[in-house]
N, C-alpha and C positions, 0 to 999 in steps of 0.2 A: 582452490577456487581460482579460476581465471579471472583476470582483470582485463577488460576490454581496452584496447589501445585507444588512445586520445581521439585520433582522427577518424577512424571508422567507427568506434563504438559510440563517442558522442555524437557524431553526426547522425547515425543510425538512430540513437535514442533521441536526439532532439526531433528528428522527423517523427518518430514513434510516439513521443509524448506531447509534442506539439506545444512546449511550455517556454515560457520567458525566463521567470526566475524561481519558480516553484511549483508544486502540484495543487496549489491551493488559492482560491480567491483571497484577496486580502482581508475582506470582511468575516471571512469564515472564523477566524480566530476570536473575533469580537462577539460571536454568538453563543448562547448557552449551550451546554451539552444536555442531551435528551437520551435517555436509556429505557428501552422497553424490553421487558423480559417476563418469563413465567415465574422465575424466582431470583431472591437476591440474597447475598450474605455480606455485611458490611463489617469491617473491622476498622474502626475509626482511629484506634490506638496505632495499628500498623500501617494506615493509609491505603489500604486494599480492599477492593470490591470486587465479588465474583457473582456474576449475572449467568443464568443458565435458561435455557428452553427458548430457541428462536429469537436469540438477543438482537436487537437494532439499537445502535448508537449513531445519534446524528449530531452535527455541528455545522450549521450553514450548509454547504453543499456536501459536505463530507459525509460519508456514511459507511459504517463497519457493521457488518452483520456475521454471527457465527453461532454455533450450538453452545457455546460457553465463551464469554468474554470477561477478562480480569482488567480492571483498572487499578493502576498504581499512581499514587500520588507523591510528589516530592515534598521536602521539608517546609515548603511555603503553602502547601495544600493544593498546589496546582496539578492537574492531571500531567503525568509524567510518561506513563507507557499504557498503551491499550493492547492486550494480547486477545486476538480472536482464534478460536479452534472450531473447526467444524468439516463438514464434507460436502461442500467447500465453504470456508469463509470467504467473504468479499469485502473488498475496499472500492469505494468509488468517490470522486471528487472533481469538481469542475476547475480545470487549472486558469481559465480566465473567461470573462463574459462572452468572448468570441469563439471559444472552443468547446468541443464536446466533451462529455464525461470521460474520464480516464477510469477504467475498471479494471480491477486485478482480483486474482484469486489465489488460494492457496490453501492447504490443510490447515496451516498455521500462518497468520498474519499478525506482525508486531509493528506497531506505529510508535516512534519514539518522538514525542512531540518536540523536547527540548534540542535534540540534535537534529531534527527534522529529517528523519530515516524511516524508510518503509521496508520491512523485511518480510518477504514471501517465502514460505519453505513448503516443500512437497507438493507437486503439480502446480508449481508457480507460473502465473501466467498475468501479462498486462497487455490490455487492448485499448486503442485509441484511433477513431477515425479509420478503421479497417486495418491498422498496423497491428502486429502482435509480437511479442517477445515471450518465450517460454524456456523453463529450465527446472532444475530441481531446486534451486534457491536464487532468489534475485534481491539484491540490496539496493535501494536507491535512495542516495542523498540528495534530497530536494534542493537543499541551499547551495550545494557546490555541484549540482548536475553531475554526478558520477554514479556510474552503474557498475556493481560487481556481480557477475552471474557465473554459475557453474555448479558444481557438486555440492551437496549439503553435507559435507563432512561433519560428523560428530551429531547429526540429527538423525531421527528415525525417519526413514522415507519409504511410503507405501509403494511408490511407483517411481522406480530408478528411471532416471533420464540422464544418461552420462554427457549429453551435448546439448548447447543452448540451441534454440530454434528462433530466428527472427524472420518476420515477413514485413518488408516495407513496400506500401502502394506508391506508385508513380504519381507524382505531382499532377493534377490537372491543369492543362494549358488554358490560360484566359482567352475567351473570344474577343477578336478585335472588333 
């Protein structure tokens, strides 16, 4: 997997994502988590819940959708990992009140709440304000604002994409 160099990669990603500190509005973490699905299997002892059938998970502006979504809780009972699988699973969230939604897709999306990481695998794509970032696998650490992108080694990929592809829109000049 290639690691984007700090100057070009972080600059490009900050333009792409348009975020200050993370991919989330601060109030999102304070909101309840709502899950809608056709079926659910809950294992309270193991701290795992599996939802199937057009699943929609929302918390504030965060929304994750997929054909199957698995929520795993940590030892304290907090949701630790949300894994969505689908054709395609989707993640979206508003980074701040003055920014448009960040939208992301992949056949597998894994949101790790504790480490503030989003992992997109197979047909991975992130879009915000016309800017796009695509690859086989994209890992975004929202806390540290670091992106790793490249081949999805060790993962099954239906659509091989050996190179990343980024499109950054030019900034619009302010009228005087």
